[in-house]
C-alpha positions as CSV (number, residue, x, y, z in Angstrom):
1,M,64.1,64.6,203.0
2,K,66.5,65.6,205.8
3,C,67.8,69.1,205.5
4,E,70.4,71.2,207.3
5,I,70.9,75.0,207.1
6,M,74.4,76.2,207.8
7,T,75.3,79.9,208.3
8,I,78.9,81.0,207.9
9,G,80.5,83.9,209.7
10,T,82.4,84.6,212.9
11,E,80.3,87.7,213.3
12,L,77.2,85.6,213.7
13,L,78.7,83.4,216.5
14,L,80.0,86.5,218.3
15,G,76.5,88.0,218.2
16,L,77.7,91.1,216.2
17,I,74.8,90.7,213.7
18,N,71.4,88.9,213.8
19,D,70.9,85.9,211.6
20,S,67.8,86.7,209.4
21,N,68.8,84.2,206.7
22,A,68.3,80.8,208.4
23,P,64.8,81.5,209.8
24,Y,63.7,82.7,206.3
25,I,65.2,79.7,204.6
26,A,63.6,77.3,207.1
27,R,60.2,78.9,206.6
28,K,60.4,78.8,202.8
29,L,61.4,75.1,202.9
30,A,58.6,74.3,205.3
31,E,56.1,75.8,202.8
32,I,57.1,73.2,200.2
33,G,57.1,70.3,202.7
34,I,60.8,70.2,203.8
35,I,61.3,70.5,207.5
36,S,64.8,71.5,208.5
37,S,66.2,69.0,211.0
38,K,69.2,71.1,212.0
39,K,70.7,74.6,211.9
40,S,74.5,75.0,212.4
41,S,77.0,77.8,212.2
42,A,80.7,78.0,211.5
43,I,83.4,80.6,212.0
44,D,85.4,81.9,209.1
45,D,87.9,79.1,209.0
46,V,88.4,76.8,206.0
47,D,89.0,73.7,208.0
48,V,86.1,74.2,210.4
49,I,83.7,74.9,207.6
50,S,85.0,72.0,205.6
51,E,84.5,69.5,208.4
52,Q,81.0,70.8,209.2
53,I,80.1,70.4,205.5
54,K,81.4,66.8,205.4
55,T,79.3,65.9,208.5
56,A,76.2,67.7,207.2
57,V,76.4,65.9,203.9
58,K,76.6,62.5,205.6
59,Q,73.6,63.2,207.8
60,N,71.3,65.0,205.3
61,D,69.8,64.9,201.8
62,I,70.0,68.7,201.4
63,L,72.5,71.2,202.7
64,I,71.9,74.9,202.3
65,I,74.8,77.1,203.2
66,T,74.5,80.9,203.5
67,G,77.4,83.4,203.8
68,G,81.1,83.5,202.9
69,L,80.8,83.8,199.1
70,G,82.0,87.4,198.8
71,S,85.4,88.7,197.8
72,T,87.1,89.6,201.1
73,H,89.8,87.6,202.8
74,D,87.4,86.0,205.3
75,D,84.9,84.8,202.6
76,L,86.0,81.1,202.6
77,T,82.9,79.1,201.8
78,R,83.8,78.2,198.2
79,E,87.3,77.1,199.3
80,A,85.9,75.0,202.2
81,L,83.2,73.5,200.0
82,A,85.9,72.4,197.4
83,K,88.0,70.9,200.2
84,A,85.0,69.0,201.7
85,L,84.1,67.6,198.3
86,S,87.8,66.9,197.3
87,K,87.4,69.1,194.3
88,E,89.6,71.8,192.7
89,L,88.4,75.3,192.3
90,V,88.0,76.1,188.6
91,F,87.9,79.5,187.0
92,Q,84.7,80.3,185.2
93,P,85.3,82.9,182.4
94,K,81.5,83.6,181.9
95,I,81.1,84.4,185.6
96,A,84.2,86.6,185.5
97,A,82.8,88.5,182.5
98,S,79.5,89.0,184.3
99,I,81.2,90.3,187.4
100,E,83.4,92.6,185.4
101,Q,80.4,94.1,183.6
102,K,78.5,94.7,186.9
103,V,81.5,96.3,188.5
104,K,82.2,98.6,185.6
105,C,78.6,99.8,185.7
106,L,79.4,101.0,189.2
107,E,82.6,102.7,187.9
108,R,84.8,100.7,190.1
109,P,88.1,98.9,189.2
110,V,87.9,95.2,188.8
111,S,90.3,93.8,191.4
112,G,91.7,90.3,191.8
113,L,89.7,89.9,195.0
114,I,86.4,90.4,193.1
115,Q,87.5,87.9,190.5
116,K,87.9,85.4,193.3
117,Q,84.1,84.9,193.0
118,A,84.5,83.4,189.5
119,Y,86.1,80.2,191.0
120,L,83.7,77.3,191.6
121,P,84.3,73.8,192.8
122,E,84.8,71.4,189.9
123,G,81.5,69.7,188.9
124,S,79.3,72.4,190.5
125,E,76.8,74.7,188.8
126,P,76.6,78.5,189.3
127,I,73.5,80.2,190.5
128,M,73.8,83.6,188.8
129,P,73.0,86.6,190.9
130,A,70.2,89.0,189.9
131,I,71.8,91.6,192.3
132,G,75.3,91.7,193.7
133,T,78.3,90.0,192.1
134,A,78.7,86.8,194.1
135,P,77.2,83.7,192.3
136,G,75.6,80.9,194.4
137,I,76.7,77.3,194.0
138,R,74.8,74.1,193.4
139,F,76.4,70.7,193.7
140,E,74.7,67.3,193.4
141,R,76.2,63.9,194.3
142,N,74.5,60.6,195.0
143,R,71.1,62.3,195.0
144,K,72.2,64.7,197.6
145,A,72.1,68.5,196.9
146,I,74.3,71.2,198.3
147,F,73.5,74.9,197.8
148,A,75.8,77.7,198.8
149,L,74.1,81.2,198.8
150,P,75.4,84.7,199.6
151,G,75.1,86.0,203.1
152,V,73.5,89.3,202.1
153,F,69.8,88.8,202.8
154,S,68.4,90.4,199.6
155,E,70.8,88.4,197.4
156,M,70.1,85.1,199.3
157,K,66.4,85.7,199.1
158,L,66.3,86.0,195.4
159,M,68.4,82.9,194.8
160,L,66.4,80.9,197.2
161,E,63.0,81.8,195.8
162,E,63.9,81.8,192.1
163,E,66.4,78.9,191.9
164,V,66.6,76.7,195.0
165,I,62.9,76.3,195.9
166,P,61.8,75.5,192.3
167,F,64.7,73.0,192.0
168,L,63.7,71.2,195.2
169,K,60.0,71.3,194.4
170,N,60.7,69.4,191.2
171,R,62.3,66.6,193.3
172,L,59.4,66.2,195.7
173,P,56.3,64.0,195.2
174,K,53.3,66.0,194.0
175,K,51.2,64.8,196.9
176,R,53.0,65.7,200.1
177,K,52.5,67.3,203.4
178,I,53.5,70.9,203.8
179,V,53.6,73.5,206.6
180,L,51.7,76.7,205.8
181,I,52.4,79.8,207.9
182,R,50.2,82.9,207.8
183,A,50.9,86.0,209.9
184,I,48.0,88.3,210.9
185,K,49.3,91.7,211.9
186,T,47.5,93.9,214.4
187,A,48.1,97.4,215.9
188,G,46.4,99.4,218.6
189,E,46.2,97.0,221.4
190,G,48.6,94.9,223.5
191,E,49.1,91.2,223.5
192,L,47.1,90.5,226.6
193,L,43.9,92.2,225.3
194,I,44.5,90.4,221.9
195,E,44.7,87.1,223.7
196,E,41.5,87.7,225.7
197,R,39.6,88.4,222.5
198,I,40.8,85.3,220.7
199,K,41.3,82.8,223.5
200,E,38.3,80.7,222.5
201,I,39.7,80.4,218.9
202,I,43.2,79.5,220.2
203,D,41.7,76.8,222.5
204,K,39.6,75.5,219.7
205,Y,42.4,74.4,217.4
206,S,45.5,72.3,217.7
207,N,46.1,72.2,213.9
208,P,46.5,75.0,212.9
209,S,48.3,76.3,216.0
210,I,48.1,80.0,216.8
211,S,51.0,81.9,218.4
212,I,50.9,85.5,219.7
213,L,54.1,87.4,218.9
214,P,54.5,91.0,220.4
215,Y,56.6,93.6,218.6
216,P,57.1,97.3,219.4
217,G,53.8,98.9,218.7
218,E,52.1,95.9,217.2
219,V,51.2,92.2,217.8
220,H,51.4,89.4,215.2
221,L,49.3,86.2,215.3
222,Q,51.1,83.4,213.6
223,I,49.0,80.6,212.2
224,V,50.9,77.3,211.5
225,A,49.1,74.5,209.8
226,E,50.4,71.1,208.7
227,G,48.9,68.8,206.2
228,Y,48.3,68.2,202.5
229,Q,48.2,71.4,200.4
230,N,44.5,71.9,199.8
231,E,43.3,70.9,203.2
232,T,46.0,73.1,204.8
233,K,45.0,76.1,202.8
234,A,41.3,75.6,203.9
235,L,42.3,75.2,207.5
236,V,44.3,78.5,207.5
237,A,41.6,80.3,205.7
238,R,39.0,79.2,208.2
239,V,41.1,80.3,211.2
240,E,42.1,83.5,209.6
241,G,38.5,84.4,209.0
242,E,37.5,83.7,212.6
243,L,40.4,85.8,213.9
244,G,39.6,88.6,211.6
245,E,36.0,88.7,212.6
246,S,37.0,88.8,216.3
247,L,39.6,91.5,216.0
248,G,38.0,93.8,213.3
249,N,40.0,96.9,212.6
250,L,42.8,95.9,214.9
251,V,44.0,93.8,212.0
252,Y,46.0,96.0,209.6
253,G,47.6,93.4,207.3
254,Y,49.1,90.0,206.6
255,D,52.5,88.4,206.1
256,E,54.8,91.0,204.6
257,D,52.4,94.0,205.0
258,T,53.7,97.0,207.0
259,L,51.7,99.8,208.5
260,E,53.4,102.4,206.3
261,K,52.4,100.4,203.2
262,V,48.8,99.8,204.3
263,A,48.4,103.5,205.2
264,G,50.1,104.5,201.9
265,D,47.9,102.3,199.8
266,L,44.8,104.0,201.4
267,L,46.2,107.5,200.7
268,K,46.9,106.5,197.1
269,K,43.5,104.9,196.6
270,H,41.8,108.1,197.7
271,E,44.3,110.4,195.9
272,L,45.3,112.2,199.1
273,K,48.6,114.0,199.8
274,I,50.1,113.9,203.2
275,S,52.8,115.9,205.1
276,L,54.5,115.1,208.4
277,V,55.8,117.3,211.2
278,E,57.9,115.3,213.7
279,S,59.6,116.2,216.9
280,C,60.4,113.2,219.1
281,T,60.5,110.7,216.3
282,G,63.3,112.7,214.6
283,G,62.4,111.8,211.0
284,M,61.6,108.1,211.7
285,L,58.0,108.5,210.5
286,S,59.1,110.2,207.2
287,N,61.7,107.5,206.7
288,R,59.1,104.7,207.1
289,M,56.6,106.5,204.9
290,T,59.2,106.8,202.0
291,N,60.4,103.2,202.4
292,T,57.4,102.1,200.3
293,P,58.0,102.1,196.5
294,G,55.7,104.7,194.9
295,S,55.3,106.8,198.0
296,S,56.0,109.9,196.0
297,A,52.3,109.6,194.8
298,Y,51.1,110.7,198.2
299,F,54.0,111.8,200.4
300,W,54.6,115.5,199.9
301,G,57.2,116.2,202.5
302,G,58.2,116.2,206.2
303,V,59.7,118.5,208.7
304,V,61.7,117.5,211.8
305,A,60.7,120.4,214.0
306,Y,62.9,119.4,217.0
307,S,63.4,122.9,218.5
308,N,60.7,125.2,219.7
309,E,62.2,127.9,217.5
310,I,61.6,125.8,214.3
311,K,58.1,124.8,215.6
312,R,57.4,128.5,215.9
313,K,59.2,130.1,212.9
314,L,58.7,127.4,210.3
315,I,55.5,125.5,211.3
316,G,53.6,128.5,212.9
317,V,53.1,127.1,216.4
318,S,52.3,130.1,218.6
319,G,54.9,131.1,221.2
320,Q,52.0,131.4,223.7
321,D,51.0,127.8,223.3
322,L,54.6,126.7,223.7
323,L,55.0,128.8,226.8
324,K,51.7,127.9,228.4
325,H,51.4,124.2,227.5
326,G,54.9,123.2,226.6
327,A,56.2,121.5,223.4
328,V,54.8,118.1,224.5
329,S,51.1,118.9,224.6
330,A,47.9,118.4,222.7
331,Q,47.7,122.0,221.8
332,V,51.1,122.0,220.2
333,A,50.6,118.7,218.5
334,L,47.4,120.1,216.9
335,A,49.2,123.3,215.9
336,M,52.0,121.3,214.3
337,A,49.6,119.2,212.2
338,E,47.6,122.3,211.1
339,G,50.8,124.3,210.4
340,G,52.3,121.4,208.4
341,R,49.1,121.0,206.3
342,H,49.1,124.8,205.6
343,L,52.9,124.9,204.9
344,M,53.0,122.0,202.5
345,Q,49.5,122.4,201.1
346,T,48.4,118.8,201.6
347,D,45.1,117.1,202.2
348,V,46.2,115.5,205.5
349,S,49.0,116.2,207.9
350,L,50.3,114.2,210.9
351,S,52.3,115.5,213.8
352,V,54.2,113.8,216.6
353,T,55.6,115.4,219.8
354,G,56.7,113.7,222.9
355,I,59.5,112.7,225.4
356,A,61.6,109.8,224.1
357,G,63.8,109.8,227.1
358,P,65.7,108.7,229.1
359,T,65.8,112.4,230.2
360,G,63.3,115.2,229.7
361,E,60.7,114.1,232.2
362,T,58.9,116.9,234.0
363,E,56.1,117.1,236.6
364,G,53.0,115.6,235.0
365,K,54.9,114.7,231.8
366,P,56.8,111.4,232.2
367,V,59.2,109.8,229.7
368,G,57.2,108.1,226.9
369,L,54.4,110.6,226.9
370,V,53.5,111.3,223.2
371,F,50.8,113.4,221.5
372,I,49.9,112.7,217.9
373,G,47.9,115.2,215.9
374,L,46.1,114.9,212.6
375,A,44.7,117.8,210.5
376,W,42.6,117.7,207.4
377,R,40.2,120.1,205.6
378,E,37.3,119.5,208.0
379,G,39.3,119.9,211.2
380,S,41.9,118.3,213.4
381,F,42.2,116.1,216.4
382,C,44.8,114.8,218.8
383,E,45.4,111.6,220.7
384,R,47.5,111.1,223.8
385,F,49.8,108.0,224.3
386,Q,52.0,106.7,227.1
387,F,54.8,104.4,225.9
388,F,57.4,102.5,227.9
389,G,60.8,101.2,226.8
390,T,64.2,102.5,225.6
391,R,64.5,105.7,223.6
392,E,64.6,103.8,220.4
393,E,61.5,101.7,221.4
394,I,59.5,104.7,222.3
395,K,60.4,106.4,219.0
396,T,59.3,103.2,217.1
397,K,56.1,102.8,219.1
398,A,55.3,106.5,218.5
399,S,55.8,106.1,214.7
400,Q,53.6,102.9,214.8
401,A,50.9,104.7,216.7
402,A,51.0,107.6,214.2
403,L,50.7,105.3,211.2
404,N,47.9,103.4,212.8
405,L,46.0,106.5,213.7
406,L,46.3,107.6,210.1
407,R,45.1,104.2,208.9
408,L,42.0,104.2,211.1
409,F,41.2,107.8,210.2
410,L,41.3,106.9,206.5
411,L,39.2,103.8,207.0
412,D,36.6,105.6,209.0
413,T,36.5,108.8,206.9
414,F,36.9,107.5,203.3
415,E,36.3,103.8,203.2
416,K,33.0,103.9,205.2
417,T,31.6,107.2,204.2
418,G,33.1,107.7,200.7
419,S,34.0,111.3,201.6
420,E,36.4,113.1,199.3
421,V,38.8,116.0,200.0
422,S,38.2,118.8,197.7
C-alpha cells in the first residue's frame, strides 16, 4: 500500500514550529507494515491544499492529513478536502452537541467558529475526539482511504492509535512484513565512547540496523528491523540483549522512558522521599521530576536557591563556604543537598549549582562548570561536571546529569544491597 503523509500549516513551512506529527505517524505506520512513500506540506490556502489532496489521492492508496481542523480562520482542511472530493460540507448535529457539551464544561461561550468543526464533507465519517473539540475525518472511495487528523499532537496521537491504525490493520494481510523500531536510551557517556563499546555489534548486523542518536545529556541507540512479525521481534530482542550486556548501567530505559520517570519509579519502589535544591537549572529539575504522573508519592518539594542570600538564609549554606569557595563549588553543592534534606525532611536530596553562561566565567571556573550534590541519611557526596553548549543546553545537560546521578545512586544503594532508609 502506498501512503502519503500531509501536514497543513503555513507555520510549518516558515519554520516557526517543529513538525512532530509526521515522524510519529510514519513510525506507527511502519510498525504495521505500511511504509510512507512521501511526506508533503501545504500552506493555509484552500486551493493549494485541495490540489495537493487531489494529487496525493491519485498517487496513493492511503492519505493521512494532519492539521487545519480547528475553529480559527486559517483552519481550512475540511473545506479543502470537500473541494478536492467535489463534496458539500454537511452540518452534523451530533458533533455539534458534543462540541457544545465540551465547551460548556470549560465555562466558555459556544461561538459560531467552534461550531464550524461540526461540518464534514458529504459521505465522510467523523473520528470523535477523546480530547479537544475537533473531530477527525475518514473518507473512503474506490478502496482508497483518506484520514484528516488534528494538528495538536496529543489529539492526533490518540486518533491515530485508537482509530486509524486499527482500521488500517484490518485491511492488511495477516502475514506481512513490518518495520520494528526499538530505542535504547543511555546516559552518562558521549556518543563516541558508546560507539567504541558497541562497534562490533553494529558491524555484525545489517538487519537490524543500529543508529546512534545524540541528544543533550544522553545518547539513544535506534534498532530498526524489517521482516515478518515473529522473526523481527526475535531479531530485535537478540540485538537489544547484546547491546544491554555491553553497555550495562549506561542504559537507563527504552522507547518512551525518560530519566525522570526511571528515577521516580526507583524512588517509589523503595518508598523514598526526595527534595531538590537548584541554582543554575532554575527549577528545570523540579519541573521534570513533576512531569511524571504520580510523582507526589516521592517528590516532597524543591527550592530554586538562585541568590547566595537564599542559599544562606533558607537552605543553611554557611557564609564562610560561600565566601571562601564560591557558590559554584563542591562545598556549596554538598551544603545545599544537606540543607535541603534537613529543611524538607526527606530521605534523599539533590542539589545543582553551576555556571550556565554565557557570562559568569571566572578564573578556574569556566562556563558550563556544574557541581551536583546528593545527601541521604548515611552521608553525602558531590560530582563535578563540565558541559558545553548554549545556556539552555547546559541547563538541560545539568538536569540530565543530576537525574542520572540519582538513578545510579538508587541502583547501587538499594537495588544491589537492599538497604533501606529508616
